MMTF fields as JSON, N, C-alpha, C and O atoms, coordinates in Angstrom:
{
  "mmtfVersion": "1.0.0",
  "mmtfProducer": "UNKNOWN",
  "numBonds": 499,
  "numAtoms": 500,
  "numGroups": 125,
  "numChains": 1,
  "numModels": 1,
  "chainsPerModel": [1],
  "groupsPerChain": [125],
  "chainIdList": ["A"],
  "bondAtomList": [4, 2, 8, 6, 12, 10, 16, 14, 20, 18, 24, 22, 28, 26, 32, 30, 36, 34, 40, 38, 44, 42, 48, 46, 52, 50, 56, 54, 60, 58, 64, 62, 68, 66, 72, 70, 76, 74, 80, 78, 84, 82, 88, 86, 92, 90, 96, 94, 100, 98, 104, 102, 108, 106, 112, 110, 116, 114, 120, 118, 124, 122, 128, 126, 132, 130, 136, 134, 140, 138, 144, 142, 148, 146, 152, 150, 156, 154, 160, 158, 164, 162, 168, 166, 172, 170, 176, 174, 180, 178, 184, 182, 188, 186, 192, 190, 196, 194, 200, 198, 204, 202, 208, 206, 212, 210, 216, 214, 220, 218, 224, 222, 228, 226, 232, 230, 236, 234, 240, 238, 244, 242, 248, 246, 252, 250, 256, 254, 260, 258, 264, 262, 268, 266, 272, 270, 276, 274, 280, 278, 284, 282, 288, 286, 292, 290, 296, 294, 300, 298, 304, 302, 308, 306, 312, 310, 316, 314, 320, 318, 324, 322, 328, 326, 332, 330, 336, 334, 340, 338, 344, 342, 348, 346, 352, 350, 356, 354, 360, 358, 364, 362, 368, 366, 372, 370, 376, 374, 380, 378, 384, 382, 388, 386, 392, 390, 396, 394, 400, 398, 404, 402, 408, 406, 412, 410, 416, 414, 420, 418, 424, 422, 428, 426, 432, 430, 436, 434, 440, 438, 444, 442, 448, 446, 452, 450, 456, 454, 460, 458, 464, 462, 468, 466, 472, 470, 476, 474, 480, 478, 484, 482, 488, 486, 492, 490, 496, 494],
  "bondOrderList": [1, 1, 1, 1, 1, 1, 1, 1, 1, 1, 1, 1, 1, 1, 1, 1, 1, 1, 1, 1, 1, 1, 1, 1, 1, 1, 1, 1, 1, 1, 1, 1, 1, 1, 1, 1, 1, 1, 1, 1, 1, 1, 1, 1, 1, 1, 1, 1, 1, 1, 1, 1, 1, 1, 1, 1, 1, 1, 1, 1, 1, 1, 1, 1, 1, 1, 1, 1, 1, 1, 1, 1, 1, 1, 1, 1, 1, 1, 1, 1, 1, 1, 1, 1, 1, 1, 1, 1, 1, 1, 1, 1, 1, 1, 1, 1, 1, 1, 1, 1, 1, 1, 1, 1, 1, 1, 1, 1, 1, 1, 1, 1, 1, 1, 1, 1, 1, 1, 1, 1, 1, 1, 1, 1],
  "groupList": [{"groupName": "MET", "atomNameList": ["N", "CA", "C", "O"], "elementList": ["N", "C", "C", "O"], "formalChargeList": [0, 0, 0, 0], "bondAtomList": [1, 0, 2, 1, 3, 2], "bondOrderList": [1, 1, 2], "singleLetterCode": "M", "chemCompType": "L-PEPTIDE LINKING"}, {"groupName": "ARG", "atomNameList": ["N", "CA", "C", "O"], "elementList": ["N", "C", "C", "O"], "formalChargeList": [0, 0, 0, 0], "bondAtomList": [1, 0, 2, 1, 3, 2], "bondOrderList": [1, 1, 2], "singleLetterCode": "R", "chemCompType": "L-PEPTIDE LINKING"}, {"groupName": "GLU", "atomNameList": ["N", "CA", "C", "O"], "elementList": ["N", "C", "C", "O"], "formalChargeList": [0, 0, 0, 0], "bondAtomList": [1, 0, 2, 1, 3, 2], "bondOrderList": [1, 1, 2], "singleLetterCode": "E", "chemCompType": "L-PEPTIDE LINKING"}, {"groupName": "GLN", "atomNameList": ["N", "CA", "C", "O"], "elementList": ["N", "C", "C", "O"], "formalChargeList": [0, 0, 0, 0], "bondAtomList": [1, 0, 2, 1, 3, 2], "bondOrderList": [1, 1, 2], "singleLetterCode": "Q", "chemCompType": "L-PEPTIDE LINKING"}, {"groupName": "ALA", "atomNameList": ["N", "CA", "C", "O"], "elementList": ["N", "C", "C", "O"], "formalChargeList": [0, 0, 0, 0], "bondAtomList": [1, 0, 2, 1, 3, 2], "bondOrderList": [1, 1, 2], "singleLetterCode": "A", "chemCompType": "L-PEPTIDE LINKING"}, {"groupName": "GLY", "atomNameList": ["N", "CA", "C", "O"], "elementList": ["N", "C", "C", "O"], "formalChargeList": [0, 0, 0, 0], "bondAtomList": [1, 0, 2, 1, 3, 2], "bondOrderList": [1, 1, 2], "singleLetterCode": "G", "chemCompType": "PEPTIDE LINKING"}, {"groupName": "SER", "atomNameList": ["N", "CA", "C", "O"], "elementList": ["N", "C", "C", "O"], "formalChargeList": [0, 0, 0, 0], "bondAtomList": [1, 0, 2, 1, 3, 2], "bondOrderList": [1, 1, 2], "singleLetterCode": "S", "chemCompType": "L-PEPTIDE LINKING"}, {"groupName": "LEU", "atomNameList": ["N", "CA", "C", "O"], "elementList": ["N", "C", "C", "O"], "formalChargeList": [0, 0, 0, 0], "bondAtomList": [1, 0, 2, 1, 3, 2], "bondOrderList": [1, 1, 2], "singleLetterCode": "L", "chemCompType": "L-PEPTIDE LINKING"}, {"groupName": "ILE", "atomNameList": ["N", "CA", "C", "O"], "elementList": ["N", "C", "C", "O"], "formalChargeList": [0, 0, 0, 0], "bondAtomList": [1, 0, 2, 1, 3, 2], "bondOrderList": [1, 1, 2], "singleLetterCode": "I", "chemCompType": "L-PEPTIDE LINKING"}, {"groupName": "PHE", "atomNameList": ["N", "CA", "C", "O"], "elementList": ["N", "C", "C", "O"], "formalChargeList": [0, 0, 0, 0], "bondAtomList": [1, 0, 2, 1, 3, 2], "bondOrderList": [1, 1, 2], "singleLetterCode": "F", "chemCompType": "L-PEPTIDE LINKING"}, {"groupName": "VAL", "atomNameList": ["N", "CA", "C", "O"], "elementList": ["N", "C", "C", "O"], "formalChargeList": [0, 0, 0, 0], "bondAtomList": [1, 0, 2, 1, 3, 2], "bondOrderList": [1, 1, 2], "singleLetterCode": "V", "chemCompType": "L-PEPTIDE LINKING"}, {"groupName": "TYR", "atomNameList": ["N", "CA", "C", "O"], "elementList": ["N", "C", "C", "O"], "formalChargeList": [0, 0, 0, 0], "bondAtomList": [1, 0, 2, 1, 3, 2], "bondOrderList": [1, 1, 2], "singleLetterCode": "Y", "chemCompType": "L-PEPTIDE LINKING"}, {"groupName": "THR", "atomNameList": ["N", "CA", "C", "O"], "elementList": ["N", "C", "C", "O"], "formalChargeList": [0, 0, 0, 0], "bondAtomList": [1, 0, 2, 1, 3, 2], "bondOrderList": [1, 1, 2], "singleLetterCode": "T", "chemCompType": "L-PEPTIDE LINKING"}, {"groupName": "LYS", "atomNameList": ["N", "CA", "C", "O"], "elementList": ["N", "C", "C", "O"], "formalChargeList": [0, 0, 0, 0], "bondAtomList": [1, 0, 2, 1, 3, 2], "bondOrderList": [1, 1, 2], "singleLetterCode": "K", "chemCompType": "L-PEPTIDE LINKING"}, {"groupName": "PRO", "atomNameList": ["N", "CA", "C", "O"], "elementList": ["N", "C", "C", "O"], "formalChargeList": [0, 0, 0, 0], "bondAtomList": [1, 0, 2, 1, 3, 2], "bondOrderList": [1, 1, 2], "singleLetterCode": "P", "chemCompType": "L-PEPTIDE LINKING"}, {"groupName": "ASP", "atomNameList": ["N", "CA", "C", "O"], "elementList": ["N", "C", "C", "O"], "formalChargeList": [0, 0, 0, 0], "bondAtomList": [1, 0, 2, 1, 3, 2], "bondOrderList": [1, 1, 2], "singleLetterCode": "D", "chemCompType": "L-PEPTIDE LINKING"}, {"groupName": "ASN", "atomNameList": ["N", "CA", "C", "O"], "elementList": ["N", "C", "C", "O"], "formalChargeList": [0, 0, 0, 0], "bondAtomList": [1, 0, 2, 1, 3, 2], "bondOrderList": [1, 1, 2], "singleLetterCode": "N", "chemCompType": "L-PEPTIDE LINKING"}, {"groupName": "TRP", "atomNameList": ["N", "CA", "C", "O"], "elementList": ["N", "C", "C", "O"], "formalChargeList": [0, 0, 0, 0], "bondAtomList": [1, 0, 2, 1, 3, 2], "bondOrderList": [1, 1, 2], "singleLetterCode": "W", "chemCompType": "L-PEPTIDE LINKING"}],
  "groupTypeList": [0, 1, 1, 2, 3, 4, 5, 0, 6, 7, 8, 6, 9, 4, 7, 10, 7, 4, 7, 4, 5, 9, 4, 4, 11, 10, 5, 12, 13, 7, 11, 14, 8, 11, 13, 2, 9, 11, 4, 10, 1, 12, 4, 0, 13, 6, 7, 4, 4, 15, 4, 5, 1, 4, 15, 8, 15, 14, 4, 1, 4, 3, 4, 7, 9, 9, 1, 1, 7, 11, 10, 15, 11, 6, 2, 16, 10, 12, 13, 15, 15, 8, 3, 9, 2, 1, 8, 15, 5, 5, 17, 1, 0, 1, 8, 10, 11, 2, 10, 1, 1, 14, 7, 7, 5, 16, 7, 15, 10, 10, 5, 13, 9, 15, 16, 8, 3, 15, 7, 12, 1, 1, 5, 10, 2],
  "groupIdList": [1, 2, 3, 4, 5, 6, 7, 8, 9, 10, 11, 12, 13, 14, 15, 16, 17, 18, 19, 20, 21, 22, 23, 24, 25, 26, 27, 28, 29, 30, 31, 32, 33, 34, 35, 36, 37, 38, 39, 40, 41, 42, 43, 44, 45, 46, 47, 48, 49, 50, 51, 52, 53, 54, 55, 56, 57, 58, 59, 60, 61, 62, 63, 64, 65, 66, 67, 68, 69, 70, 71, 72, 73, 74, 75, 76, 77, 78, 79, 80, 81, 82, 83, 84, 85, 86, 87, 88, 89, 90, 91, 92, 93, 94, 95, 96, 97, 98, 99, 100, 101, 102, 103, 104, 105, 106, 107, 108, 109, 110, 111, 112, 113, 114, 115, 116, 117, 118, 119, 120, 121, 122, 123, 124, 125],
  "secStructList": [7, 7, 7, 7, 7, 7, 1, 7, 7, 2, 2, 2, 2, 2, 2, 2, 2, 2, 2, 2, 2, 2, 2, 2, 2, 2, 2, 2, 2, 2, 2, 2, 2, 2, 2, 2, 2, 2, 2, 2, 2, 2, 2, 2, 2, 2, 2, 2, 2, 1, 6, 6, 4, 4, 4, 1, 7, 2, 2, 2, 2, 2, 2, 2, 2, 2, 2, 2, 2, 2, 6, 6, 6, 7, 7, 1, 7, 7, 4, 4, 4, 3, 3, 3, 3, 3, 3, 6, 6, 3, 3, 3, 3, 3, 3, 3, 3, 3, 3, 3, 3, 3, 3, 3, 6, 6, 3, 3, 3, 3, 3, 3, 3, 3, 3, 3, 3, 3, 3, 3, 6, 6, 7, 7, 7],
  "xCoordList": [30.347, 29.047, 29.213, 30.032, 28.46, 28.564, 27.476, 26.313, 27.85, 26.886, 26.585, 27.489, 25.315, 24.922, 24.97, 24.666, 25.349, 25.398, 23.988, 23.127, 23.777, 22.48, 22.717, 23.705, 21.82, 21.963, 21.566, 21.056, 21.804, 21.418, 22.575, 23.745, 22.218, 23.231, 23.506, 22.789, 24.504, 24.864, 23.735, 23.478, 23.077, 21.979, 20.79, 20.198, 20.431, 19.304, 19.645, 18.767, 20.894, 21.303, 21.198, 20.75, 21.602, 21.512, 20.054, 19.739, 19.162, 17.74, 17.151, 16.387, 17.503, 17.017, 17.562, 16.839, 18.819, 19.432, 18.771, 18.531, 18.475, 17.803, 16.394, 15.969, 15.672, 14.325, 14.366, 13.541, 15.317, 15.457, 15.85, 15.38, 16.695, 17.088, 15.913, 15.759, 15.086, 13.913, 12.921, 12.337, 12.73, 11.832, 12.356, 11.571, 13.653, 14.237, 14.065, 13.797, 14.215, 14.045, 12.605, 12.382, 11.638, 10.228, 9.945, 9.201, 10.531, 10.359, 10.874, 10.265, 11.998, 12.519, 11.62, 11.631, 10.857, 9.906, 8.62, 8.018, 8.192, 6.946, 7.089, 6.137, 8.245, 8.418, 8.076, 7.324, 8.592, 8.248, 6.759, 6.22, 6.101, 4.675, 3.882, 3.006, 4.187, 3.457, 3.91, 3.131, 5.134, 5.59, 4.784, 4.382, 4.553, 3.745, 2.289, 1.663, 1.752, 0.383, 0.22, -0.745, 1.162, 1.077, 1.298, 0.735, 2.107, 2.285, 0.991, 0.64, 0.286, -1.002, -1.999, -2.692, -2.072, -3.001, -2.677, -3.583, -1.403, -0.984, -1.318, -1.77, -1.106, -1.424, -2.928, -3.349, -3.731, -5.183, -5.631, -6.459, -5.089, -5.457, -4.985, -5.678, -3.824, -3.307, -4.185, -4.444, -4.638, -5.534, -6.859, -7.405, -7.369, -8.649, -8.536, -9.521, -7.351, -7.17, -7.111, -7.344, -6.806, -6.743, -8.124, -9.125, -8.169, -9.445, -10.0, -9.243, -11.305, -11.967, -11.96, -12.248, -11.645, -11.586, -12.969, -13.093, -13.996, -15.349, -15.827, -16.643, -15.339, -15.787, -14.838, -15.056, -13.808, -12.794, -13.265, -14.022, -12.816, -13.096, -12.309, -11.151, -12.897, -12.175, -10.854, -9.89, -10.802, -9.554, -8.46, -7.296, -8.839, -7.874, -7.457, -6.28, -8.393, -8.067, -7.114, -6.192, -7.33, -6.463, -5.048, -4.065, -4.951, -3.64, -2.914, -1.711, -3.644, -3.039, -2.616, -1.591, -3.403, -3.054, -1.751, -0.86, -1.631, -0.418, 0.796, 1.92, 0.582, 1.692, 2.205, 3.416, 1.308, 1.723, 2.379, 3.354, 1.841, 2.355, 3.7, 4.492, 3.964, 5.208, 6.42, 7.485, 6.265, 7.356, 7.824, 9.011, 6.918, 7.268, 7.578, 7.717, 7.687, 8.065, 7.156, 7.636, 5.887, 4.934, 4.846, 4.751, 4.877, 4.833, 3.672, 3.482, 2.903, 1.846, 0.448, -0.45, 0.236, -1.079, -1.147, -0.301, -2.165, -2.352, -3.657, -4.449, -3.866, -5.096, -6.335, -7.419, -6.185, -7.311, -7.733, -8.845, -6.86, -7.16, -7.991, -8.461, -8.179, -8.854, -10.262, -10.484, -11.223, -12.613, -13.125, -12.743, -13.997, -14.632, -16.132, -16.712, -16.747, -18.195, -18.71, -18.135, -19.79, -20.386, -21.116, -21.929, -20.825, -21.518, -22.0, -21.661, -22.781, -23.249, -22.058, -21.281, -21.922, -20.866, -19.516, -18.52, -19.438, -18.137, -18.026, -18.975, -16.852, -16.525, -15.981, -15.395, -16.181, -15.545, -14.525, -14.867, -13.283, -12.175, -11.837, -11.612, -11.803, -11.499, -10.37, -10.414, -9.373, -8.239, -8.129, -7.93, -8.263, -8.149, -7.023, -7.085, -5.988, -4.872, -4.258, -4.503, -3.457, -2.818, -1.331, -0.931, -0.526, 0.92, 1.354, 0.975, 2.148, 2.645, 4.167, 4.704, 4.846, 6.303, 6.728, 6.129, 7.758, 8.252, 8.902, 9.614, 8.649, 9.213, 10.31, 11.469, 9.934, 10.879, 10.436, 9.364, 11.221, 10.849, 9.568, 9.498, 8.555, 7.281, 6.262, 5.07, 6.719, 5.848, 5.93, 7.014, 4.78, 4.708, 4.069, 3.295, 4.417, 3.741, 2.76, 3.142, 1.491, 0.455, -0.175, -0.582, -0.245, -0.929, -2.086, -1.893, -3.29, -4.472, -4.886, -5.096, -5.002, -5.282, -6.51, -6.726, -7.309, -8.539, -8.616, -8.874, -8.393, -8.404, -9.564, -9.824, -10.26, -11.367, -11.12, -10.765, -11.313, -11.178, -12.249, -12.426, -12.956, -13.973, -13.3, -12.539, -13.597, -13.12, -14.332, -15.118, -14.461, -15.624, -15.18, -13.989, -16.14, -15.844, -15.352, -14.697, -15.674, -15.267, -13.802, -13.23, -13.188, -11.79, -11.664, -12.537, -10.582, -10.291, -11.23, -11.432, -11.808, -12.696, -12.066, -12.646],
  "yCoordList": [35.453, 35.324, 35.26, 34.495, 36.04, 36.163, 35.341, 35.388, 34.588, 33.775, 34.459, 34.958, 34.481, 35.062, 33.999, 32.831, 34.412, 33.476, 33.218, 34.098, 32.017, 31.65, 31.133, 30.444, 31.461, 30.998, 32.076, 33.131, 31.797, 32.74, 33.678, 33.304, 34.885, 35.83, 35.584, 34.818, 36.206, 36.043, 36.537, 35.939, 37.596, 38.139, 37.187, 36.941, 36.651, 35.721, 34.428, 33.835, 33.981, 32.798, 33.064, 32.197, 34.243, 34.604, 34.656, 34.225, 35.18, 35.22, 33.811, 33.532, 32.932, 31.552, 30.855, 30.121, 31.082, 30.489, 31.006, 30.23, 32.31, 32.876, 32.307, 32.011, 32.152, 31.581, 30.118, 29.697, 29.36, 27.96, 27.878, 26.995, 28.777, 28.809, 29.14, 28.529, 30.092, 30.442, 29.286, 29.007, 28.611, 27.446, 26.342, 25.696, 26.116, 25.106, 25.516, 24.666, 26.793, 27.286, 27.078, 26.612, 27.423, 27.221, 25.729, 25.329, 24.911, 23.462, 22.905, 22.0, 23.437, 22.965, 23.373, 22.722, 24.423, 24.832, 24.015, 23.724, 23.642, 22.905, 21.405, 20.758, 20.842, 19.391, 18.834, 17.862, 19.399, 18.831, 18.919, 18.048, 19.961, 20.132, 19.009, 18.406, 18.733, 17.683, 16.286, 15.338, 16.145, 14.849, 14.498, 13.349, 15.485, 15.251, 14.949, 14.086, 15.646, 15.39, 13.937, 13.276, 13.441, 12.05, 11.072, 9.978, 11.449, 10.593, 10.505, 9.433, 11.617, 11.624, 10.751, 9.937, 10.918, 10.126, 8.631, 7.803, 8.292, 6.894, 6.311, 5.169, 7.069, 6.592, 6.371, 5.416, 7.241, 7.08, 5.829, 5.066, 5.619, 4.431, 3.152, 2.135, 3.201, 2.037, 1.71, 0.54, 2.731, 2.523, 1.929, 1.043, 2.406, 1.911, 0.477, -0.261, 0.073, -1.262, -2.34, -3.512, -1.97, -2.941, -3.492, -2.782, -4.751, -5.401, -4.848, -4.551, -4.712, -4.309, -2.83, -2.441, -1.987, -0.543, 0.074, 1.172, -0.593, -0.041, -0.026, 0.818, -0.934, -1.047, -0.396, -0.487, 0.245, 0.803, 2.137, 2.873, 2.429, 3.703, 4.808, 4.586, 5.983, 7.055, 7.453, 7.789, 7.42, 7.766, 6.748, 7.111, 5.486, 4.436, 4.573, 4.405, 4.871, 5.077, 6.254, 6.204, 7.293, 8.467, 8.102, 8.522, 7.33, 6.902, 6.034, 6.191, 5.121, 4.279, 5.1, 4.819, 6.109, 6.99, 7.724, 7.762, 8.308, 9.051, 8.128, 8.551, 6.889, 5.93, 5.693, 5.616, 5.576, 5.404, 6.683, 6.624, 7.807, 9.085, 9.433, 10.16, 8.931, 9.222, 8.761, 9.373, 7.697, 7.149, 8.177, 8.227, 8.988, 9.976, 11.359, 12.322, 11.469, 12.72, 13.894, 14.986, 13.671, 14.734, 15.652, 15.186, 16.935, 17.888, 18.868, 19.657, 18.837, 19.829, 19.333, 20.149, 18.037, 17.491, 17.292, 16.621, 17.885, 17.756, 17.021, 16.769, 16.687, 15.989, 16.85, 16.318, 18.154, 19.061, 19.085, 19.509, 18.635, 18.646, 17.443, 17.404, 16.463, 15.217, 15.205, 15.507, 14.844, 14.711, 13.347, 12.831, 12.782, 11.511, 11.722, 12.418, 11.112, 11.19, 9.767, 8.983, 9.442, 8.105, 7.993, 8.852, 6.933, 6.646, 5.2, 4.455, 4.812, 3.428, 2.491, 2.611, 1.566, 0.569, 1.017, 0.341, 2.133, 2.54, 4.022, 4.656, 4.552, 5.948, 6.628, 5.982, 7.932, 8.754, 9.635, 10.429, 9.474, 10.236, 11.384, 11.175, 12.594, 13.776, 14.555, 14.842, 14.886, 15.662, 16.927, 16.875, 18.052, 19.355, 20.106, 20.362, 20.457, 21.184, 22.135, 22.041, 23.047, 24.065, 24.093, 23.982, 24.244, 24.346, 25.685, 26.045, 26.414, 27.72, 27.731, 27.477, 28.03, 28.104, 29.455, 29.933, 30.075, 31.329, 31.069, 30.082, 31.96, 31.799, 32.827, 32.475, 34.079, 35.136, 36.408, 36.933, 36.902, 38.113, 37.91, 37.041, 38.705, 38.566, 37.737, 37.768, 37.004, 36.123, 34.706, 34.21, 34.064, 32.702, 31.797, 32.24, 30.516, 29.476, 28.822, 28.392, 28.744, 28.173, 26.983, 27.081, 25.865, 24.696, 24.345, 24.175, 24.234, 23.836, 22.463, 22.258, 21.527, 20.148, 19.642, 19.955, 18.854, 18.279, 16.832, 16.583, 15.887, 14.461, 13.77, 14.016, 12.902, 12.129, 10.657, 10.28, 9.83, 8.382, 7.692, 7.996, 6.764, 5.977, 4.759, 4.045, 4.541, 3.358, 2.423, 2.541, 1.511, 0.631, -0.823, -1.126, -1.693, -3.123, -3.517, -4.546, -2.69, -2.991, -2.644, -3.076, -1.86, -1.474, -0.217, 0.65, -0.133, 1.063, 1.103, 0.104, 2.292, 2.489, 3.462, 3.773],
  "zCoordList": [87.59, 88.208, 89.728, 90.235, 90.423, 91.875, 92.567, 92.166, 93.604, 94.367, 95.685, 96.355, 96.055, 97.336, 98.418, 98.177, 99.589, 100.712, 101.215, 101.188, 101.665, 102.235, 103.638, 103.893, 104.543, 105.917, 106.896, 106.517, 108.142, 109.196, 109.506, 109.436, 109.843, 110.291, 111.768, 112.411, 112.294, 113.707, 114.614, 115.659, 114.234, 115.051, 115.047, 116.098, 113.896, 113.864, 114.601, 115.228, 114.541, 115.294, 116.796, 117.546, 117.238, 118.658, 119.113, 120.222, 118.267, 118.61, 118.729, 119.653, 117.801, 117.856, 119.094, 119.767, 119.391, 120.584, 121.864, 122.788, 121.927, 123.098, 123.246, 124.363, 122.158, 122.202, 122.667, 123.478, 122.156, 122.581, 124.055, 124.774, 124.499, 125.918, 126.822, 127.88, 126.426, 127.22, 127.27, 128.318, 126.129, 126.097, 127.011, 127.704, 127.024, 127.912, 129.374, 130.224, 129.674, 131.045, 131.526, 132.643, 130.685, 131.036, 131.196, 132.092, 130.336, 130.433, 131.747, 132.318, 132.237, 133.523, 134.688, 135.733, 134.523, 135.564, 135.496, 136.53, 134.288, 134.121, 134.342, 134.779, 134.053, 134.15, 135.531, 135.605, 136.634, 137.946, 138.277, 138.961, 137.795, 138.062, 137.389, 138.01, 136.133, 135.418, 135.823, 135.731, 136.261, 136.785, 138.03, 138.211, 138.882, 140.071, 139.704, 140.32, 138.714, 138.26, 137.829, 138.213, 137.033, 136.58, 137.728, 137.72, 138.714, 139.888, 140.692, 141.184, 140.829, 141.535, 140.797, 141.407, 139.489, 138.688, 138.753, 138.842, 138.708, 138.792, 140.151, 140.232, 141.226, 142.573, 142.731, 143.384, 142.143, 142.213, 141.458, 141.956, 140.268, 139.491, 140.181, 140.148, 140.794, 141.508, 142.706, 142.991, 143.401, 144.537, 144.077, 144.735, 142.967, 142.445, 141.937, 141.952, 141.488, 140.937, 142.019, 141.726, 143.252, 144.334, 144.647, 144.548, 145.022, 145.354, 146.663, 147.587, 146.738, 147.968, 148.266, 149.398, 147.302, 147.561, 147.708, 148.251, 147.244, 147.352, 148.788, 149.157, 149.6, 150.984, 151.979, 153.187, 151.503, 152.4, 152.982, 152.348, 154.173, 154.83, 154.11, 153.754, 153.886, 153.19, 153.866, 153.179, 155.179, 155.862, 155.539, 155.366, 155.461, 155.118, 153.653, 153.331, 152.776, 151.356, 151.197, 150.383, 151.959, 151.905, 152.369, 151.759, 153.433, 153.932, 152.904, 152.696, 152.264, 151.229, 150.017, 149.396, 149.686, 148.57, 148.864, 148.016, 150.052, 150.389, 150.504, 150.236, 150.895, 150.93, 149.518, 149.309, 148.544, 147.153, 146.615, 145.866, 146.999, 146.509, 147.138, 146.537, 148.327, 149.026, 148.218, 148.294, 147.456, 146.65, 145.62, 145.299, 145.105, 144.084, 144.659, 143.903, 145.964, 146.636, 146.269, 145.964, 146.299, 146.019, 147.225, 148.36, 146.987, 148.086, 148.018, 148.943, 146.957, 146.784, 147.122, 147.332, 147.179, 147.509, 149.018, 149.609, 149.628, 151.075, 151.356, 150.448, 152.6, 152.989, 152.742, 152.502, 152.798, 152.559, 151.088, 150.772, 150.19, 148.757, 148.316, 147.179, 149.198, 148.832, 149.397, 150.57, 148.528, 148.946, 148.498, 147.448, 149.318, 148.99, 148.931, 149.764, 147.935, 147.762, 147.578, 146.823, 148.269, 148.159, 146.828, 146.487, 146.076, 144.816, 144.86, 145.779, 143.878, 143.812, 143.658, 142.711, 144.585, 144.491, 144.993, 144.733, 145.707, 146.233, 146.54, 147.002, 146.274, 146.566, 145.32, 144.451, 145.244, 144.212, 144.93, 145.806, 144.539, 145.124, 144.18, 142.987, 144.722, 143.909, 144.578, 145.774, 143.787, 144.284, 143.448, 142.235, 144.116, 143.462, 144.165, 145.368, 143.392, 143.992, 142.973, 141.771, 143.494, 142.678, 143.005, 144.164, 141.964, 142.123, 141.544, 140.429, 142.309, 141.858, 142.006, 143.084, 140.9, 140.889, 140.316, 139.352, 140.899, 140.327, 138.967, 138.787, 138.02, 136.685, 136.432, 136.212, 136.467, 136.15, 136.849, 136.549, 137.753, 138.48, 139.263, 140.133, 138.961, 139.661, 138.873, 139.18, 137.87, 137.099, 137.652, 137.957, 137.779, 138.282, 137.237, 136.389, 137.324, 136.55, 137.503, 138.591, 137.103, 137.956, 137.235, 136.077, 137.944, 137.415, 138.334, 139.538, 137.779, 138.55, 138.056, 136.86, 138.984, 138.614, 139.349, 140.52, 138.642, 139.179, 138.688, 137.51, 139.591, 139.25, 139.952, 141.13, 139.218, 139.783, 139.497, 138.38, 140.516, 140.354, 141.184, 142.363, 140.561, 141.283, 141.907, 141.254, 143.182, 143.895, 144.037, 144.978, 143.098, 143.061, 143.006, 142.924, 143.053, 142.961, 141.568, 141.399, 140.577, 139.203, 138.945, 137.944, 139.849, 139.654, 138.805, 138.824, 138.07, 137.263, 136.076, 135.384, 135.851, 134.702, 133.751, 132.711]
}
């Protein structure tokens, strides 16, 4: 009685390995973009959690935000990306920015981010 072999051939193993390698490569390009996104979000929430942020001048809030963001070495958020809007009981801080990284040849990975945080007397909502 003859038994058939079961498993992957060398070609299918090479294809799986190439697919896993490409996924890892894309992951290394996306990780810094999303790490910065979470750093921006954390800095905004930290700013909102501080007491007295509802009465602060937007220029001062912006300076405090960048001081918090400086710790995480963010390079894509600029002063032009931040807008402040007056709301009941404080300010609404909105940061809209775009990150573009080269992926492969003339292909780029683009991340568009839009974060909103209210700076009110109630703190983080």
